[in-house]
PDB file of N, CA, C and O in Angstrom:
ATOM      1  N   MET A   1      45.996  83.787  63.682  1.00  0.00           N
ATOM      2  CA  MET A   1      45.227  83.303  64.529  1.00  0.00           C
ATOM      3  C   MET A   1      45.075  84.298  65.477  1.00  0.00           C
ATOM      4  O   MET A   1      44.277  85.231  65.558  1.00  0.00           O
ATOM      5  N   GLY A   2      46.263  83.816  66.393  1.00  0.00           N
ATOM      6  CA  GLY A   2      46.703  84.323  67.622  1.00  0.00           C
ATOM      7  C   GLY A   2      46.927  86.106  67.488  1.00  0.00           C
ATOM      8  O   GLY A   2      46.637  86.920  68.364  1.00  0.00           O
ATOM      9  N   ILE A   3      47.504  86.396  66.173  1.00  0.00           N
ATOM     10  CA  ILE A   3      47.270  87.864  66.080  1.00  0.00           C
ATOM     11  C   ILE A   3      46.093  88.605  66.145  1.00  0.00           C
ATOM     12  O   ILE A   3      46.039  89.775  66.523  1.00  0.00           O
ATOM     13  N   GLU A   4      45.011  87.827  65.722  1.00  0.00           N
ATOM     14  CA  GLU A   4      43.741  88.612  66.104  1.00  0.00           C
ATOM     15  C   GLU A   4      43.397  88.800  67.629  1.00  0.00           C
ATOM     16  O   GLU A   4      43.291  89.865  68.237  1.00  0.00           O
ATOM     17  N   ALA A   5      43.211  87.204  68.222  1.00  0.00           N
ATOM     18  CA  ALA A   5      43.224  87.129  69.606  1.00  0.00           C
ATOM     19  C   ALA A   5      43.403  87.827  70.507  1.00  0.00           C
ATOM     20  O   ALA A   5      42.676  87.851  71.500  1.00  0.00           O
ATOM     21  N   ALA A   6      44.455  88.563  70.325  1.00  0.00           N
ATOM     22  CA  ALA A   6      45.705  89.457  71.090  1.00  0.00           C
ATOM     23  C   ALA A   6      45.291  90.903  70.534  1.00  0.00           C
ATOM     24  O   ALA A   6      45.714  91.995  70.912  1.00  0.00           O
ATOM     25  N   LYS A   7      44.676  90.717  69.880  1.00  0.00           N
ATOM     26  CA  LYS A   7      44.514  92.168  69.422  1.00  0.00           C
ATOM     27  C   LYS A   7      42.786  92.695  69.998  1.00  0.00           C
ATOM     28  O   LYS A   7      42.440  93.826  70.340  1.00  0.00           O
ATOM     29  N   ALA A   8      41.886  91.331  69.937  1.00  0.00           N
ATOM     30  CA  ALA A   8      41.042  91.402  70.668  1.00  0.00           C
ATOM     31  C   ALA A   8      40.847  91.632  72.116  1.00  0.00           C
ATOM     32  O   ALA A   8      39.805  92.027  72.640  1.00  0.00           O
ATOM     33  N   VAL A   9      42.205  91.278  72.835  1.00  0.00           N
ATOM     34  CA  VAL A   9      42.192  91.538  74.145  1.00  0.00           C
ATOM     35  C   VAL A   9      42.408  92.962  74.354  1.00  0.00           C
ATOM     36  O   VAL A   9      41.825  93.700  75.148  1.00  0.00           O
ATOM     37  N   LEU A  10      43.137  93.181  73.700  1.00  0.00           N
ATOM     38  CA  LEU A  10      43.457  94.513  74.157  1.00  0.00           C
ATOM     39  C   LEU A  10      42.729  95.827  73.941  1.00  0.00           C
ATOM     40  O   LEU A  10      42.891  96.918  74.488  1.00  0.00           O
ATOM     41  N   GLU A  11      41.634  95.317  72.720  1.00  0.00           N
ATOM     42  CA  GLU A  11      40.475  96.093  72.531  1.00  0.00           C
ATOM     43  C   GLU A  11      40.007  96.289  73.875  1.00  0.00           C
ATOM     44  O   GLU A  11      40.360  97.228  74.588  1.00  0.00           O
ATOM     45  N   TYR A  12      38.826  94.954  74.361  1.00  0.00           N
ATOM     46  CA  TYR A  12      38.465  94.915  75.239  1.00  0.00           C
ATOM     47  C   TYR A  12      38.872  95.338  76.517  1.00  0.00           C
ATOM     48  O   TYR A  12      38.165  95.805  77.410  1.00  0.00           O
ATOM     49  N   GLY A  13      40.678  95.027  76.512  1.00  0.00           N
ATOM     50  CA  GLY A  13      41.051  95.822  78.110  1.00  0.00           C
ATOM     51  C   GLY A  13      40.946  97.273  77.832  1.00  0.00           C
ATOM     52  O   GLY A  13      40.346  98.023  78.601  1.00  0.00           O
ATOM     53  N   PHE A  14      41.501  97.669  76.776  1.00  0.00           N
ATOM     54  CA  PHE A  14      41.556  99.292  76.927  1.00  0.00           C
ATOM     55  C   PHE A  14      39.897 100.014  76.301  1.00  0.00           C
ATOM     56  O   PHE A  14      39.805 101.203  75.996  1.00  0.00           O
ATOM     57  N   ALA A  15      39.208  99.440  76.245  1.00  0.00           N
ATOM     58  CA  ALA A  15      38.570 100.262  75.581  1.00  0.00           C
ATOM     59  C   ALA A  15      36.510  99.906  76.207  1.00  0.00           C
ATOM     60  O   ALA A  15      35.545 100.669  76.161  1.00  0.00           O
ATOM     61  N   ILE A  16      36.623  98.378  76.739  1.00  0.00           N
ATOM     62  CA  ILE A  16      36.053  98.233  77.314  1.00  0.00           C
ATOM     63  C   ILE A  16      35.759  98.582  79.278  1.00  0.00           C
ATOM     64  O   ILE A  16      35.055  99.177  80.093  1.00  0.00           O
ATOM     65  N   LEU A  17      37.107  97.528  79.070  1.00  0.00           N
ATOM     66  CA  LEU A  17      37.567  97.745  80.979  1.00  0.00           C
ATOM     67  C   LEU A  17      38.397  99.057  81.150  1.00  0.00           C
ATOM     68  O   LEU A  17      38.835  99.300  82.275  1.00  0.00           O
ATOM     69  N   ARG A  18      38.609  99.788  80.282  1.00  0.00           N
ATOM     70  CA  ARG A  18      39.223 100.979  80.936  1.00  0.00           C
ATOM     71  C   ARG A  18      40.572 100.838  81.113  1.00  0.00           C
ATOM     72  O   ARG A  18      41.084 101.746  81.768  1.00  0.00           O
ATOM     73  N   LEU A  19      41.520  99.715  80.613  1.00  0.00           N
ATOM     74  CA  LEU A  19      42.853 100.179  82.071  1.00  0.00           C
ATOM     75  C   LEU A  19      43.814 100.463  81.377  1.00  0.00           C
ATOM     76  O   LEU A  19      44.054 100.061  80.238  1.00  0.00           O
ATOM     77  N   PRO A  20      44.483 101.251  82.101  1.00  0.00           N
ATOM     78  CA  PRO A  20      45.168 101.759  81.281  1.00  0.00           C
ATOM     79  C   PRO A  20      46.684 101.615  81.325  1.00  0.00           C
ATOM     80  O   PRO A  20      47.490 102.541  81.227  1.00  0.00           O
ATOM     81  N   HIS A  21      47.064  99.808  81.548  1.00  0.00           N
ATOM     82  CA  HIS A  21      48.142  99.618  81.362  1.00  0.00           C
ATOM     83  C   HIS A  21      47.809  98.172  81.443  1.00  0.00           C
ATOM     84  O   HIS A  21      47.294  97.771  82.487  1.00  0.00           O
ATOM     85  N   LEU A  22      48.041  97.326  80.456  1.00  0.00           N
ATOM     86  CA  LEU A  22      47.888  95.939  80.036  1.00  0.00           C
ATOM     87  C   LEU A  22      49.989  95.088  80.348  1.00  0.00           C
ATOM     88  O   LEU A  22      51.104  95.599  80.245  1.00  0.00           O
ATOM     89  N   ILE A  23      49.523  93.733  80.708  1.00  0.00           N
ATOM     90  CA  ILE A  23      50.950  92.819  80.664  1.00  0.00           C
ATOM     91  C   ILE A  23      50.409  91.659  80.167  1.00  0.00           C
ATOM     92  O   ILE A  23      49.284  91.163  80.233  1.00  0.00           O
ATOM     93  N   CYS A  24      51.658  91.262  79.549  1.00  0.00           N
ATOM     94  CA  CYS A  24      51.729  89.619  79.720  1.00  0.00           C
ATOM     95  C   CYS A  24      52.893  89.483  79.884  1.00  0.00           C
ATOM     96  O   CYS A  24      53.847  90.249  79.751  1.00  0.00           O
ATOM     97  N   LEU A  25      52.701  87.467  80.478  1.00  0.00           N
ATOM     98  CA  LEU A  25      54.066  87.164  80.971  1.00  0.00           C
ATOM     99  C   LEU A  25      53.464  85.865  79.787  1.00  0.00           C
ATOM    100  O   LEU A  25      52.363  85.445  79.434  1.00  0.00           O
ATOM    101  N   ILE A  26      54.915  85.569  79.465  1.00  0.00           N
ATOM    102  CA  ILE A  26      56.093  84.628  78.557  1.00  0.00           C
ATOM    103  C   ILE A  26      56.359  83.585  78.934  1.00  0.00           C
ATOM    104  O   ILE A  26      56.999  83.776  79.968  1.00  0.00           O
ATOM    105  N   ASP A  27      56.248  82.169  78.691  1.00  0.00           N
ATOM    106  CA  ASP A  27      57.151  81.628  78.889  1.00  0.00           C
ATOM    107  C   ASP A  27      58.752  81.651  78.199  1.00  0.00           C
ATOM    108  O   ASP A  27      58.570  81.506  76.990  1.00  0.00           O
ATOM    109  N   PRO A  28      60.000  81.753  78.427  1.00  0.00           N
ATOM    110  CA  PRO A  28      60.708  82.506  77.455  1.00  0.00           C
ATOM    111  C   PRO A  28      61.181  81.432  76.024  1.00  0.00           C
ATOM    112  O   PRO A  28      61.830  81.744  75.026  1.00  0.00           O
ATOM    113  N   ASP A  29      60.582  80.128  76.394  1.00  0.00           N
ATOM    114  CA  ASP A  29      60.529  79.158  75.300  1.00  0.00           C
ATOM    115  C   ASP A  29      59.883  79.414  74.269  1.00  0.00           C
ATOM    116  O   ASP A  29      60.154  78.946  73.164  1.00  0.00           O
ATOM    117  N   ASN A  30      58.931  80.206  74.519  1.00  0.00           N
ATOM    118  CA  ASN A  30      57.405  79.888  73.963  1.00  0.00           C
ATOM    119  C   ASN A  30      57.726  81.548  72.770  1.00  0.00           C
ATOM    120  O   ASN A  30      57.374  82.706  72.994  1.00  0.00           O
ATOM    121  N   ILE A  31      58.510  80.973  71.538  1.00  0.00           N
ATOM    122  CA  ILE A  31      59.097  82.030  70.887  1.00  0.00           C
ATOM    123  C   ILE A  31      57.902  82.699  70.039  1.00  0.00           C
ATOM    124  O   ILE A  31      57.817  83.888  69.731  1.00  0.00           O
ATOM    125  N   PRO A  32      56.916  81.568  69.704  1.00  0.00           N
ATOM    126  CA  PRO A  32      55.722  82.055  69.069  1.00  0.00           C
ATOM    127  C   PRO A  32      54.853  83.955  69.911  1.00  0.00           C
ATOM    128  O   PRO A  32      54.634  85.103  69.523  1.00  0.00           O
ATOM    129  N   SER A  33      54.718  83.301  70.895  1.00  0.00           N
ATOM    130  CA  SER A  33      54.069  84.156  71.543  1.00  0.00           C
ATOM    131  C   SER A  33      54.884  85.480  71.975  1.00  0.00           C
ATOM    132  O   SER A  33      54.212  86.493  71.784  1.00  0.00           O
ATOM    133  N   VAL A  34      55.846  85.663  72.377  1.00  0.00           N
ATOM    134  CA  VAL A  34      57.153  86.822  72.200  1.00  0.00           C
ATOM    135  C   VAL A  34      56.970  87.355  70.630  1.00  0.00           C
ATOM    136  O   VAL A  34      57.392  88.505  70.512  1.00  0.00           O
ATOM    137  N   ARG A  35      56.559  86.914  69.673  1.00  0.00           N
ATOM    138  CA  ARG A  35      56.157  87.068  68.033  1.00  0.00           C
ATOM    139  C   ARG A  35      54.979  87.992  68.089  1.00  0.00           C
ATOM    140  O   ARG A  35      54.785  89.095  67.577  1.00  0.00           O
ATOM    141  N   VAL A  36      54.052  87.017  69.065  1.00  0.00           N
ATOM    142  CA  VAL A  36      52.802  88.041  68.657  1.00  0.00           C
ATOM    143  C   VAL A  36      52.591  89.413  69.792  1.00  0.00           C
ATOM    144  O   VAL A  36      51.888  90.416  69.666  1.00  0.00           O
ATOM    145  N   ALA A  37      53.237  89.116  70.587  1.00  0.00           N
ATOM    146  CA  ALA A  37      53.413  89.874  71.890  1.00  0.00           C
ATOM    147  C   ALA A  37      53.927  91.602  70.590  1.00  0.00           C
ATOM    148  O   ALA A  37      53.289  92.642  70.431  1.00  0.00           O
ATOM    149  N   THR A  38      55.121  91.208  70.025  1.00  0.00           N
ATOM    150  CA  THR A  38      55.609  92.511  69.682  1.00  0.00           C
ATOM    151  C   THR A  38      54.888  92.917  68.470  1.00  0.00           C
ATOM    152  O   THR A  38      54.712  94.082  68.114  1.00  0.00           O
ATOM    153  N   LYS A  39      54.473  91.824  67.845  1.00  0.00           N
ATOM    154  CA  LYS A  39      53.470  92.728  66.393  1.00  0.00           C
ATOM    155  C   LYS A  39      51.994  93.370  66.938  1.00  0.00           C
ATOM    156  O   LYS A  39      51.115  93.994  66.343  1.00  0.00           O
ATOM    157  N   ILE A  40      52.117  92.971  68.195  1.00  0.00           N
ATOM    158  CA  ILE A  40      50.356  93.997  68.546  1.00  0.00           C
ATOM    159  C   ILE A  40      50.888  95.092  69.340  1.00  0.00           C
ATOM    160  O   ILE A  40      50.200  95.905  69.957  1.00  0.00           O
ATOM    161  N   GLY A  41      52.238  95.060  69.285  1.00  0.00           N
ATOM    162  CA  GLY A  41      52.876  96.529  69.738  1.00  0.00           C
ATOM    163  C   GLY A  41      53.233  96.777  71.085  1.00  0.00           C
ATOM    164  O   GLY A  41      53.415  97.939  71.450  1.00  0.00           O
ATOM    165  N   MET A  42      53.390  95.553  72.091  1.00  0.00           N
ATOM    166  CA  MET A  42      54.083  95.089  73.327  1.00  0.00           C
ATOM    167  C   MET A  42      54.896  95.313  73.451  1.00  0.00           C
ATOM    168  O   MET A  42      55.363  94.804  72.432  1.00  0.00           O
ATOM    169  N   ASN A  43      56.275  96.046  74.264  1.00  0.00           N
ATOM    170  CA  ASN A  43      57.571  96.269  74.568  1.00  0.00           C
ATOM    171  C   ASN A  43      57.757  95.317  75.474  1.00  0.00           C
ATOM    172  O   ASN A  43      56.933  94.842  76.256  1.00  0.00           O
ATOM    173  N   PHE A  44      59.203  94.989  75.290  1.00  0.00           N
ATOM    174  CA  PHE A  44      59.544  93.463  76.045  1.00  0.00           C
ATOM    175  C   PHE A  44      60.025  94.682  77.638  1.00  0.00           C
ATOM    176  O   PHE A  44      60.559  95.779  77.475  1.00  0.00           O
ATOM    177  N   GLU A  45      59.626  94.046  79.146  1.00  0.00           N
ATOM    178  CA  GLU A  45      60.026  94.964  79.882  1.00  0.00           C
ATOM    179  C   GLU A  45      61.282  94.738  80.905  1.00  0.00           C
ATOM    180  O   GLU A  45      62.053  95.570  81.385  1.00  0.00           O
ATOM    181  N   TYR A  46      61.185  92.684  81.142  1.00  0.00           N
ATOM    182  CA  TYR A  46      61.955  92.239  81.456  1.00  0.00           C
ATOM    183  C   TYR A  46      61.765  91.109  82.061  1.00  0.00           C
ATOM    184  O   TYR A  46      60.729  90.644  82.536  1.00  0.00           O
ATOM    185  N   GLU A  47      63.137  90.563  82.007  1.00  0.00           N
ATOM    186  CA  GLU A  47      63.269  89.055  82.454  1.00  0.00           C
ATOM    187  C   GLU A  47      62.952  88.615  84.183  1.00  0.00           C
ATOM    188  O   GLU A  47      63.649  89.254  84.971  1.00  0.00           O
ATOM    189  N   GLY A  48      62.068  87.692  84.757  1.00  0.00           N
ATOM    190  CA  GLY A  48      62.009  87.663  85.942  1.00  0.00           C
ATOM    191  C   GLY A  48      61.651  85.597  86.004  1.00  0.00           C
ATOM    192  O   GLY A  48      61.650  84.726  85.134  1.00  0.00           O
ATOM    193  N   THR A  49      61.459  85.595  87.153  1.00  0.00           N
ATOM    194  CA  THR A  49      61.270  84.341  87.719  1.00  0.00           C
ATOM    195  C   THR A  49      60.537  84.551  88.676  1.00  0.00           C
ATOM    196  O   THR A  49      60.834  85.394  89.522  1.00  0.00           O
ATOM    197  N   ASP A  50      59.038  83.568  88.760  1.00  0.00           N
ATOM    198  CA  ASP A  50      58.728  83.581  89.814  1.00  0.00           C
ATOM    199  C   ASP A  50      58.389  81.917  90.459  1.00  0.00           C
ATOM    200  O   ASP A  50      58.926  80.999  89.840  1.00  0.00           O
ATOM    201  N   ASN A  51      57.640  81.608  91.501  1.00  0.00           N
ATOM    202  CA  ASN A  51      57.031  80.541  91.877  1.00  0.00           C
ATOM    203  C   ASN A  51      56.584  79.246  90.731  1.00  0.00           C
ATOM    204  O   ASN A  51      56.351  78.050  90.907  1.00  0.00           O
ATOM    205  N   LYS A  52      56.592  79.920  89.783  1.00  0.00           N
ATOM    206  CA  LYS A  52      56.376  78.896  88.369  1.00  0.00           C
ATOM    207  C   LYS A  52      56.687  78.734  87.649  1.00  0.00           C
ATOM    208  O   LYS A  52      56.150  78.216  86.669  1.00  0.00           O
ATOM    209  N   GLY A  53      58.401  79.351  87.892  1.00  0.00           N
ATOM    210  CA  GLY A  53      59.298  79.243  87.115  1.00  0.00           C
ATOM    211  C   GLY A  53      60.031  80.853  86.281  1.00  0.00           C
ATOM    212  O   GLY A  53      60.173  81.974  86.771  1.00  0.00           O
ATOM    213  N   PRO A  54      60.352  80.363  84.958  1.00  0.00           N
ATOM    214  CA  PRO A  54      61.272  82.339  84.287  1.00  0.00           C
ATOM    215  C   PRO A  54      59.968  82.320  83.909  1.00  0.00           C
ATOM    216  O   PRO A  54      59.201  81.395  83.644  1.00  0.00           O
ATOM    217  N   PHE A  55      59.824  83.757  83.933  1.00  0.00           N
ATOM    218  CA  PHE A  55      59.066  84.458  82.204  1.00  0.00           C
ATOM    219  C   PHE A  55      59.187  85.837  81.825  1.00  0.00           C
ATOM    220  O   PHE A  55      59.414  86.732  82.639  1.00  0.00           O
ATOM    221  N   LEU A  56      59.038  86.010  80.601  1.00  0.00           N
ATOM    222  CA  LEU A  56      59.244  87.576  79.948  1.00  0.00           C
ATOM    223  C   LEU A  56      57.649  88.422  80.305  1.00  0.00           C
ATOM    224  O   LEU A  56      56.472  88.093  80.156  1.00  0.00           O
ATOM    225  N   LEU A  57      58.339  89.635  80.834  1.00  0.00           N
ATOM    226  CA  LEU A  57      57.076  90.757  81.256  1.00  0.00           C
ATOM    227  C   LEU A  57      56.668  91.662  79.588  1.00  0.00           C
ATOM    228  O   LEU A  57      57.384  92.622  79.302  1.00  0.00           O
ATOM    229  N   TYR A  58      55.934  91.404  78.964  1.00  0.00           N
ATOM    230  CA  TYR A  58      55.960  92.249  77.693  1.00  0.00           C
ATOM    231  C   TYR A  58      54.552  93.298  78.376  1.00  0.00           C
ATOM    232  O   TYR A  58      53.706  92.800  79.119  1.00  0.00           O
ATOM    233  N   SER A  59      54.537  94.173  78.128  1.00  0.00           N
ATOM    234  CA  SER A  59      53.558  95.689  78.064  1.00  0.00           C
ATOM    235  C   SER A  59      53.245  96.493  77.234  1.00  0.00           C
ATOM    236  O   SER A  59      53.985  96.792  76.297  1.00  0.00           O
ATOM    237  N   MET A  60      52.087  96.989  77.428  1.00  0.00           N
ATOM    238  CA  MET A  60      51.879  98.053  76.545  1.00  0.00           C
ATOM    239  C   MET A  60      50.308  98.768  77.829  1.00  0.00           C
ATOM    240  O   MET A  60      49.463  98.296  78.589  1.00  0.00           O
ATOM    241  N   SER A  61      50.863 100.387  77.226  1.00  0.00           N
ATOM    242  CA  SER A  61      50.261 101.725  77.572  1.00  0.00           C
ATOM    243  C   SER A  61      48.958 101.529  77.136  1.00  0.00           C
ATOM    244  O   SER A  61      48.886 100.428  76.591  1.00  0.00           O
ATOM    245  N   CYS A  62      47.585 102.288  77.138  1.00  0.00           N
ATOM    246  CA  CYS A  62      46.804 102.554  76.696  1.00  0.00           C
ATOM    247  C   CYS A  62      47.027 103.883  75.917  1.00  0.00           C
ATOM    248  O   CYS A  62      46.925 104.989  76.448  1.00  0.00           O
ATOM    249  N   PRO A  63      47.358 103.663  74.537  1.00  0.00           N
ATOM    250  CA  PRO A  63      46.955 104.541  73.488  1.00  0.00           C
ATOM    251  C   PRO A  63      46.480 105.898  73.803  1.00  0.00           C
ATOM    252  O   PRO A  63      47.229 106.867  73.930  1.00  0.00           O
ATOM    253  N   SER A  64      45.320 105.919  73.912  1.00  0.00           N
ATOM    254  CA  SER A  64      44.236 106.706  74.512  1.00  0.00           C
ATOM    255  C   SER A  64      45.044 107.939  75.634  1.00  0.00           C
ATOM    256  O   SER A  64      44.537 109.050  75.791  1.00  0.00           O
ATOM    257  N   LEU A  65      46.160 107.580  76.243  1.00  0.00           N
ATOM    258  CA  LEU A  65      46.536 108.312  77.561  1.00  0.00           C
ATOM    259  C   LEU A  65      47.810 108.513  77.299  1.00  0.00           C
ATOM    260  O   LEU A  65      48.399 109.223  78.114  1.00  0.00           O
ATOM    261  N   GLN A  66      48.428 108.093  76.387  1.00  0.00           N
ATOM    262  CA  GLN A  66      49.774 108.774  76.122  1.00  0.00           C
ATOM    263  C   GLN A  66      49.647 110.296  75.441  1.00  0.00           C
ATOM    264  O   GLN A  66      50.661 110.943  75.182  1.00  0.00           O
TER     265      GLN A  66
END
């Protein structure tokens, strides 16, 4: 179910909102979310920390803009 929801977000972001790039911030301990991000084609960019703690940043560019 997570993969289907994530694919729907990608479709909405790229096709409807026409965003050129999407990112997701994932808690490093949330391994299932990392798996979903990679299965839908997102790429790991970097590990960071903000005022809420550590995160992993995954991203994807709009396929039609590449």
